C-alpha positions as protocol buffer text, in pm:
chain_id: "A"
residue {
  index: 1
  type: MET
  ca { x: 630 y: 7223 z: -3640 }
}
residue {
  index: 2
  type: ASN
  ca { x: 724 y: 7249 z: -3280 }
}
residue {
  index: 3
  type: GLN
  ca { x: 1059 y: 7152 z: -3133 }
}
residue {
  index: 4
  type: SER
  ca { x: 958 y: 6801 z: -3048 }
}
residue {
  index: 5
  type: GLN
  ca { x: 814 y: 6721 z: -3371 }
}
residue {
  index: 6
  type: LYS
  ca { x: 1125 y: 6870 z: -3551 }
}
residue {
  index: 7
  type: SER
  ca { x: 1361 y: 6628 z: -3336 }
}
residue {
  index: 8
  type: LEU
  ca { x: 1126 y: 6338 z: -3412 }
}
residue {
  index: 9
  type: PHE
  ca { x: 1147 y: 6423 z: -3789 }
}
residue {
  index: 10
  type: GLN
  ca { x: 1541 y: 6445 z: -3757 }
}
residue {
  index: 11
  type: LEU
  ca { x: 1569 y: 6110 z: -3591 }
}
residue {
  index: 12
  type: ARG
  ca { x: 1331 y: 5948 z: -3838 }
}
residue {
  index: 13
  type: GLN
  ca { x: 1559 y: 6095 z: -4133 }
}
residue {
  index: 14
  type: VAL
  ca { x: 1869 y: 5974 z: -3951 }
}
residue {
  index: 15
  type: ASP
  ca { x: 1718 y: 5611 z: -3936 }
}
residue {
  index: 16
  type: PHE
  ca { x: 1622 y: 5618 z: -4300 }
}
residue {
  index: 17
  type: LEU
  ca { x: 1965 y: 5741 z: -4401 }
}
residue {
  index: 18
  type: ILE
  ca { x: 2156 y: 5481 z: -4197 }
}
residue {
  index: 19
  type: LYS
  ca { x: 1935 y: 5196 z: -4337 }
}
residue {
  index: 20
  type: LYS
  ca { x: 2006 y: 5328 z: -4689 }
}
residue {
  index: 21
  type: SER
  ca { x: 2369 y: 5348 z: -4612 }
}
residue {
  index: 22
  type: TRP
  ca { x: 2372 y: 4975 z: -4513 }
}
residue {
  index: 23
  type: LYS
  ca { x: 2201 y: 4871 z: -4835 }
}
residue {
  index: 24
  type: LEU
  ca { x: 2470 y: 5071 z: -5033 }
}
residue {
  index: 25
  type: ILE
  ca { x: 2730 y: 4911 z: -4819 }
}
residue {
  index: 26
  type: SER
  ca { x: 2594 y: 4563 z: -4921 }
}
residue {
  index: 27
  type: GLU
  ca { x: 2625 y: 4680 z: -5292 }
}
residue {
  index: 28
  type: GLU
  ca { x: 2990 y: 4814 z: -5203 }
}
residue {
  index: 29
  type: ASN
  ca { x: 2895 y: 5159 z: -5310 }
}
residue {
  index: 30
  type: TRP
  ca { x: 3120 y: 5313 z: -5051 }
}
residue {
  index: 31
  type: PRO
  ca { x: 3105 y: 5682 z: -5172 }
}
residue {
  index: 32
  type: LYS
  ca { x: 2734 y: 5701 z: -5178 }
}
residue {
  index: 33
  type: ALA
  ca { x: 2703 y: 5505 z: -4828 }
}
residue {
  index: 34
  type: LEU
  ca { x: 2956 y: 5761 z: -4676 }
}
residue {
  index: 35
  type: ALA
  ca { x: 2740 y: 6054 z: -4822 }
}
residue {
  index: 36
  type: CYS
  ca { x: 2434 y: 5913 z: -4632 }
}
residue {
  index: 37
  type: CYS
  ca { x: 2625 y: 5887 z: -4302 }
}
residue {
  index: 38
  type: ASP
  ca { x: 2760 y: 6245 z: -4340 }
}
residue {
  index: 39
  type: ARG
  ca { x: 2387 y: 6349 z: -4399 }
}
residue {
  index: 40
  type: ALA
  ca { x: 2267 y: 6175 z: -4111 }
}
residue {
  index: 41
  type: ILE
  ca { x: 2539 y: 6326 z: -3876 }
}
residue {
  index: 42
  type: GLU
  ca { x: 2432 y: 6667 z: -4007 }
}
residue {
  index: 43
  type: TYR
  ca { x: 2082 y: 6602 z: -3885 }
}
residue {
  index: 44
  type: TYR
  ca { x: 2199 y: 6460 z: -3567 }
}
residue {
  index: 45
  type: SER
  ca { x: 2556 y: 6451 z: -3458 }
}
residue {
  index: 46
  type: GLN
  ca { x: 2487 y: 6259 z: -3140 }
}
residue {
  index: 47
  type: HIS
  ca { x: 2373 y: 5950 z: -3337 }
}
residue {
  index: 48
  type: PHE
  ca { x: 2588 y: 5635 z: -3212 }
}
residue {
  index: 49
  type: MET
  ca { x: 2497 y: 5419 z: -3508 }
}
residue {
  index: 50
  type: ALA
  ca { x: 2566 y: 5708 z: -3770 }
}
residue {
  index: 51
  type: TRP
  ca { x: 2926 y: 5746 z: -3639 }
}
residue {
  index: 52
  type: HIS
  ca { x: 2972 y: 5350 z: -3607 }
}
residue {
  index: 53
  type: THR
  ca { x: 2858 y: 5323 z: -3964 }
}
residue {
  index: 54
  type: LYS
  ca { x: 3067 y: 5605 z: -4101 }
}
residue {
  index: 55
  type: GLY
  ca { x: 3364 y: 5426 z: -3932 }
}
residue {
  index: 56
  type: TYR
  ca { x: 3292 y: 5110 z: -4094 }
}
residue {
  index: 57
  type: ILE
  ca { x: 3276 y: 5242 z: -4434 }
}
residue {
  index: 58
  type: LEU
  ca { x: 3607 y: 5443 z: -4402 }
}
residue {
  index: 59
  type: HIS
  ca { x: 3772 y: 5145 z: -4306 }
}
residue {
  index: 60
  type: ALA
  ca { x: 3649 y: 4950 z: -4601 }
}
residue {
  index: 61
  type: MET
  ca { x: 3785 y: 5241 z: -4809 }
}
residue {
  index: 62
  type: GLU
  ca { x: 4100 y: 5191 z: -4637 }
}
residue {
  index: 63
  type: ARG
  ca { x: 4095 y: 5553 z: -4493 }
}
residue {
  index: 64
  type: TYR
  ca { x: 4195 y: 5427 z: -4161 }
}
residue {
  index: 65
  type: SER
  ca { x: 4270 y: 5757 z: -3985 }
}
residue {
  index: 66
  type: GLU
  ca { x: 3921 y: 5895 z: -4061 }
}
residue {
  index: 67
  type: ALA
  ca { x: 3768 y: 5553 z: -3960 }
}
residue {
  index: 68
  type: LEU
  ca { x: 3943 y: 5578 z: -3625 }
}
residue {
  index: 69
  type: GLU
  ca { x: 3815 y: 5925 z: -3562 }
}
residue {
  index: 70
  type: ALA
  ca { x: 3460 y: 5818 z: -3647 }
}
residue {
  index: 71
  type: TYR
  ca { x: 3488 y: 5516 z: -3414 }
}
residue {
  index: 72
  type: ASN
  ca { x: 3629 y: 5746 z: -3123 }
}
residue {
  index: 73
  type: GLN
  ca { x: 3342 y: 5965 z: -3188 }
}
residue {
  index: 74
  type: ALA
  ca { x: 3090 y: 5670 z: -3156 }
}
residue {
  index: 75
  type: LEU
  ca { x: 3257 y: 5543 z: -2837 }
}
residue {
  index: 76
  type: THR
  ca { x: 3197 y: 5897 z: -2675 }
}
residue {
  index: 77
  type: LEU
  ca { x: 2837 y: 5817 z: -2712 }
}
residue {
  index: 78
  type: GLU
  ca { x: 2845 y: 5426 z: -2621 }
}
residue {
  index: 79
  type: PRO
  ca { x: 3167 y: 5388 z: -2459 }
}
residue {
  index: 80
  type: ASN
  ca { x: 3138 y: 5001 z: -2394 }
}
residue {
  index: 81
  type: ASN
  ca { x: 2999 y: 4894 z: -2722 }
}
residue {
  index: 82
  type: SER
  ca { x: 3212 y: 4575 z: -2791 }
}
residue {
  index: 83
  type: ASP
  ca { x: 3125 y: 4586 z: -3180 }
}
residue {
  index: 84
  type: THR
  ca { x: 3294 y: 4962 z: -3195 }
}
residue {
  index: 85
  type: LEU
  ca { x: 3576 y: 4853 z: -2956 }
}
residue {
  index: 86
  type: PHE
  ca { x: 3677 y: 4559 z: -3179 }
}
residue {
  index: 87
  type: GLU
  ca { x: 3647 y: 4773 z: -3502 }
}
residue {
  index: 88
  type: GLN
  ca { x: 3840 y: 5058 z: -3318 }
}
residue {
  index: 89
  type: ALA
  ca { x: 4116 y: 4812 z: -3228 }
}
residue {
  index: 90
  type: ASP
  ca { x: 4142 y: 4666 z: -3559 }
}
residue {
  index: 91
  type: THR
  ca { x: 4167 y: 5003 z: -3720 }
}
residue {
  index: 92
  type: ALA
  ca { x: 4448 y: 5100 z: -3485 }
}
residue {
  index: 93
  type: HIS
  ca { x: 4637 y: 4795 z: -3579 }
}
residue {
  index: 94
  type: LYS
  ca { x: 4604 y: 4876 z: -3919 }
}
residue {
  index: 95
  type: LEU
  ca { x: 4752 y: 5213 z: -3862 }
}
residue {
  index: 96
  type: GLY
  ca { x: 5052 y: 5049 z: -3686 }
}
residue {
  index: 97
  type: ARG
  ca { x: 4909 y: 5181 z: -3348 }
}
residue {
  index: 98
  type: CYS
  ca { x: 4978 y: 4840 z: -3175 }
}
residue {
  index: 99
  type: THR
  ca { x: 5000 y: 4951 z: -2822 }
}
residue {
  index: 100
  type: GLN
  ca { x: 4658 y: 5115 z: -2852 }
}
residue {
  index: 101
  type: ALA
  ca { x: 4516 y: 4813 z: -3024 }
}
residue {
  index: 102
  type: ILE
  ca { x: 4642 y: 4595 z: -2752 }
}
residue {
  index: 103
  type: ALA
  ca { x: 4485 y: 4798 z: -2477 }
}
residue {
  index: 104
  type: ILE
  ca { x: 4162 y: 4778 z: -2634 }
}
residue {
  index: 105
  type: TYR
  ca { x: 4186 y: 4394 z: -2684 }
}
residue {
  index: 106
  type: ASP
  ca { x: 4278 y: 4381 z: -2299 }
}
residue {
  index: 107
  type: LYS
  ca { x: 3965 y: 4582 z: -2211 }
}
residue {
  index: 108
  type: LEU
  ca { x: 3748 y: 4350 z: -2421 }
}
residue {
  index: 109
  type: ALA
  ca { x: 3916 y: 4044 z: -2283 }
}
residue {
  index: 110
  type: ALA
  ca { x: 3806 y: 4142 z: -1927 }
}
residue {
  index: 111
  type: ASN
  ca { x: 3445 y: 4059 z: -2027 }
}
residue {
  index: 112
  type: PRO
  ca { x: 3410 y: 3684 z: -2037 }
}
residue {
  index: 113
  type: ALA
  ca { x: 3168 y: 3705 z: -2339 }
}
residue {
  index: 114
  type: HIS
  ca { x: 3426 y: 3853 z: -2560 }
}
residue {
  index: 115
  type: LYS
  ca { x: 3752 y: 3707 z: -2392 }
}
residue {
  index: 116
  type: GLU
  ca { x: 3848 y: 3439 z: -2642 }
}
residue {
  index: 117
  type: ARG
  ca { x: 3789 y: 3665 z: -2963 }
}
residue {
  index: 118
  type: ALA
  ca { x: 3966 y: 3944 z: -2794 }
}
residue {
  index: 119
  type: LEU
  ca { x: 4271 y: 3726 z: -2700 }
}
residue {
  index: 120
  type: LEU
  ca { x: 4283 y: 3573 z: -3059 }
}
residue {
  index: 121
  type: CYS
  ca { x: 4285 y: 3931 z: -3214 }
}
residue {
  index: 122
  type: LYS
  ca { x: 4572 y: 4032 z: -2964 }
}
residue {
  index: 123
  type: ILE
  ca { x: 4768 y: 3737 z: -3083 }
}
residue {
  index: 124
  type: GLU
  ca { x: 4776 y: 3879 z: -3441 }
}
residue {
  index: 125
  type: VAL
  ca { x: 4883 y: 4231 z: -3314 }
}
residue {
  index: 126
  type: LEU
  ca { x: 5158 y: 4072 z: -3107 }
}
residue {
  index: 127
  type: ARG
  ca { x: 5265 y: 3847 z: -3403 }
}
residue {
  index: 128
  type: PHE
  ca { x: 5282 y: 4176 z: -3632 }
}
residue {
  index: 129
  type: VAL
  ca { x: 5533 y: 4327 z: -3377 }
}
residue {
  index: 130
  type: ARG
  ca { x: 5720 y: 4000 z: -3347 }
}
residue {
  index: 131
  type: ARG
  ca { x: 5643 y: 3972 z: -2981 }
}
residue {
  index: 132
  type: TYR
  ca { x: 5611 y: 3590 z: -3019 }
}
residue {
  index: 133
  type: SER
  ca { x: 5667 y: 3483 z: -2666 }
}
residue {
  index: 134
  type: PRO
  ca { x: 5356 y: 3660 z: -2524 }
}
residue {
  index: 135
  type: ALA
  ca { x: 5162 y: 3572 z: -2830 }
}
residue {
  index: 136
  type: LEU
  ca { x: 5255 y: 3191 z: -2767 }
}
residue {
  index: 137
  type: ASP
  ca { x: 5154 y: 3230 z: -2392 }
}
residue {
  index: 138
  type: ILE
  ca { x: 4811 y: 3347 z: -2498 }
}
residue {
  index: 139
  type: CYS
  ca { x: 4780 y: 3052 z: -2729 }
}
residue {
  index: 140
  type: GLU
  ca { x: 4873 y: 2811 z: -2458 }
}
residue {
  index: 141
  type: GLN
  ca { x: 4625 y: 2984 z: -2222 }
}
residue {
  index: 142
  type: LEU
  ca { x: 4349 y: 2924 z: -2469 }
}
residue {
  index: 143
  type: LEU
  ca { x: 4460 y: 2570 z: -2543 }
}
residue {
  index: 144
  type: ALA
  ca { x: 4464 y: 2505 z: -2160 }
}
residue {
  index: 145
  type: THR
  ca { x: 4087 y: 2576 z: -2168 }
}
residue {
  index: 146
  type: ASN
  ca { x: 4013 y: 2383 z: -2497 }
}
residue {
  index: 147
  type: PRO
  ca { x: 4285 y: 2175 z: -2633 }
}
residue {
  index: 148
  type: ASP
  ca { x: 4091 y: 2155 z: -2969 }
}
residue {
  index: 149
  type: ASN
  ca { x: 4052 y: 2521 z: -3002 }
}
residue {
  index: 150
  type: ILE
  ca { x: 4121 y: 2538 z: -3385 }
}
residue {
  index: 151
  type: ASP
  ca { x: 4194 y: 2908 z: -3406 }
}
residue {
  index: 152
  type: ALA
  ca { x: 4452 y: 2896 z: -3125 }
}
residue {
  index: 153
  type: LEU
  ca { x: 4606 y: 2585 z: -3278 }
}
residue {
  index: 154
  type: LEU
  ca { x: 4640 y: 2762 z: -3635 }
}
residue {
  index: 155
  type: LYS
  ca { x: 4787 y: 3074 z: -3468 }
}
residue {
  index: 156
  type: LYS
  ca { x: 5031 y: 2876 z: -3266 }
}
residue {
  index: 157
  type: GLY
  ca { x: 5142 y: 2697 z: -3608 }
}
residue {
  index: 158
  type: HIS
  ca { x: 5191 y: 3027 z: -3767 }
}
residue {
  index: 159
  type: LEU
  ca { x: 5391 y: 3155 z: -3480 }
}
residue {
  index: 160
  type: MET
  ca { x: 5608 y: 2856 z: -3473 }
}
residue {
  index: 161
  type: ASP
  ca { x: 5663 y: 2895 z: -3851 }
}
residue {
  index: 162
  type: GLU
  ca { x: 5762 y: 3244 z: -3847 }
}
residue {
  index: 163
  type: MET
  ca { x: 5999 y: 3171 z: -3564 }
}
residue {
  index: 164
  type: GLY
  ca { x: 6178 y: 2916 z: -3769 }
}
residue {
  index: 165
  type: ASN
  ca { x: 6045 y: 2624 z: -3567 }
}
residue {
  index: 166
  type: LYS
  ca { x: 5930 y: 2422 z: -3888 }
}
residue {
  index: 167
  type: ALA
  ca { x: 5913 y: 2098 z: -3720 }
}
residue {
  index: 168
  type: GLU
  ca { x: 5711 y: 2201 z: -3412 }
}
residue {
  index: 169
  type: ALA
  ca { x: 5459 y: 2384 z: -3681 }
}
residue {
  index: 170
  type: LEU
  ca { x: 5442 y: 2074 z: -3854 }
}
residue {
  index: 171
  type: GLU
  ca { x: 5358 y: 1873 z: -3543 }
}
residue {
  index: 172
  type: ILE
  ca { x: 5079 y: 2127 z: -3472 }
}
residue {
  index: 173
  type: TYR
  ca { x: 4925 y: 2072 z: -3831 }
}
residue {
  index: 174
  type: ASP
  ca { x: 4957 y: 1704 z: -3801 }
}
residue {
  index: 175
  type: ARG
  ca { x: 4776 y: 1726 z: -3461 }
}
residue {
  index: 176
  type: ILE
  ca { x: 4484 y: 1904 z: -3632 }
}
residue {
  index: 177
  type: LEU
  ca { x: 4464 y: 1668 z: -3919 }
}
residue {
  index: 178
  type: SER
  ca { x: 4438 y: 1384 z: -3681 }
}
residue {
  index: 179
  type: ASN
  ca { x: 4166 y: 1519 z: -3496 }
}
residue {
  index: 180
  type: ASP
  ca { x: 3837 y: 1394 z: -3661 }
}
residue {
  index: 181
  type: ARG
  ca { x: 3632 y: 1629 z: -3431 }
}
residue {
  index: 182
  type: ILE
  ca { x: 3814 y: 1946 z: -3552 }
}
residue {
  index: 183
  type: LEU
  ca { x: 3786 y: 1842 z: -3901 }
}
residue {
  index: 184
  type: SER
  ca { x: 3412 y: 1756 z: -3882 }
}
residue {
  index: 185
  type: GLU
  ca { x: 3348 y: 2122 z: -3773 }
}
residue {
  index: 186
  type: SER
  ca { x: 3414 y: 2257 z: -4104 }
}
residue {
  index: 187
  type: PRO
  ca { x: 3553 y: 2116 z: -4443 }
}
residue {
  index: 188
  type: ASP
  ca { x: 3764 y: 2421 z: -4452 }
}
residue {
  index: 189
  type: HIS
  ca { x: 3985 y: 2305 z: -4176 }
}
residue {
  index: 190
  type: PHE
  ca { x: 4125 y: 2023 z: -4381 }
}
residue {
  index: 191
  type: MET
  ca { x: 4198 y: 2242 z: -4693 }
}
residue {
  index: 192
  type: VAL
  ca { x: 4356 y: 2525 z: -4484 }
}
residue {
  index: 193
  type: VAL
  ca { x: 4573 y: 2304 z: -4251 }
}
residue {
  index: 194
  type: SER
  ca { x: 4682 y: 2077 z: -4539 }
}
residue {
  index: 195
  type: THR
  ca { x: 4791 y: 2366 z: -4755 }
}
residue {
  index: 196
  type: LEU
  ca { x: 4995 y: 2529 z: -4463 }
}
residue {
  index: 197
  type: LYS
  ca { x: 5148 y: 2183 z: -4405 }
}
residue {
  index: 198
  type: SER
  ca { x: 5258 y: 2165 z: -4763 }
}
residue {
  index: 199
  type: LEU
  ca { x: 5426 y: 2484 z: -4741 }
}
residue {
  index: 200
  type: ILE
  ca { x: 5627 y: 2389 z: -4453 }
}
residue {
  index: 201
  type: LEU
  ca { x: 5715 y: 2037 z: -4627 }
}
residue {
  index: 202
  type: GLU
  ca { x: 5851 y: 2250 z: -4905 }
}
residue {
  index: 203
  type: ASP
  ca { x: 6056 y: 2476 z: -4697 }
}
residue {
  index: 204
  type: LEU
  ca { x: 6199 y: 2161 z: -4523 }
}
residue {
  index: 205
  type: GLY
  ca { x: 6290 y: 2026 z: -4850 }
}
residue {
  index: 206
  type: ARG
  ca { x: 6020 y: 1748 z: -4852 }
}
residue {
  index: 207
  type: THR
  ca { x: 5900 y: 1844 z: -5198 }
}
residue {
  index: 208
  type: GLU
  ca { x: 5746 y: 1532 z: -5310 }
}
residue {
  index: 209
  type: GLU
  ca { x: 5542 y: 1495 z: -4991 }
}
residue {
  index: 210
  type: ALA
  ca { x: 5418 y: 1858 z: -5026 }
}
residue {
  index: 211
  type: MET
  ca { x: 5320 y: 1788 z: -5389 }
}
residue {
  index: 212
  type: GLN
  ca { x: 5135 y: 1482 z: -5303 }
}
residue {
  index: 213
  type: LEU
  ca { x: 4953 y: 1666 z: -5019 }
}
residue {
  index: 214
  type: ARG
  ca { x: 4857 y: 1953 z: -5261 }
}
residue {
  index: 215
  type: GLU
  ca { x: 4720 y: 1690 z: -5501 }
}
residue {
  index: 216
  type: ILE
  ca { x: 4498 y: 1550 z: -5217 }
}
residue {
  index: 217
  type: VAL
  ca { x: 4381 y: 1904 z: -5137 }
}
residue {
  index: 218
  type: HIS
  ca { x: 4298 y: 1961 z: -5506 }
}
residue {
  index: 219
  type: GLN
  ca { x: 4100 y: 1632 z: -5514 }
}
residue {
  index: 220
  type: PHE
  ca { x: 3914 y: 1737 z: -5199 }
}
residue {
  index: 221
  type: VAL
  ca { x: 3818 y: 2044 z: -5365 }
}
residue {
  index: 222
  type: LEU
  ca { x: 3698 y: 1883 z: -5667 }
}
residue {
  index: 223
  type: ASP
  ca { x: 3490 y: 1632 z: -5460 }
}
residue {
  index: 224
  type: SER
  ca { x: 3350 y: 1925 z: -5238 }
}
residue {
  index: 225
  type: ILE
  ca { x: 3235 y: 2108 z: -5576 }
}
residue {
  index: 226
  type: ASP
  ca { x: 3073 y: 1755 z: -5697 }
}
residue {
  index: 227
  type: LYS
  ca { x: 2876 y: 1726 z: -5374 }
}
residue {
  index: 228
  type: THR
  ca { x: 2732 y: 2085 z: -5416 }
}
residue {
  index: 229
  type: ASP
  ca { x: 2630 y: 2043 z: -5777 }
}
């Protein structure tokens, strides 16, 4: 076997091992999936997907420091891969490296194709470090583009709630619940927002209203189950 044939054989082995790894991931067999990735990297250490997949597995195993190292290695091979950048930022956030996570999301937000997702993720990091003002600014930026942006509205509601502005959070949830277009996008929107609203009503001492709303949500879930049967 000459060098060219050997290299081709190694690449085929790597591809096989990565496919096997993803099958094991679907079965949540993380240790064996990781072993497949490590074998793939032994065959060919410059394979981007082998490192990306290893990072994904380690993240799922909550081995965040090792996951970040794997994502860093993947990005040396494909520096602008958006999937890996999002995973890298999320892993950095899990490790409490929020400045790093924010910098990555800013880089992703520079691309119009990833801007909204990156900004929504950035809000969560800012919320984690209690930088509420810039997080709210991003919410307003997204809502200026699309006033019915359900994700931005929910995050704004969460921020208001955590800041102690219960009445304003309640107004946001009422705004969502009165918007038929938003509610028609997914049945989950009604259930999630109604549950959040009930928690705030309880915090405000409006216990009876909270209980009534929870009963409505409970009936909604039962009706949804009946429709699927």
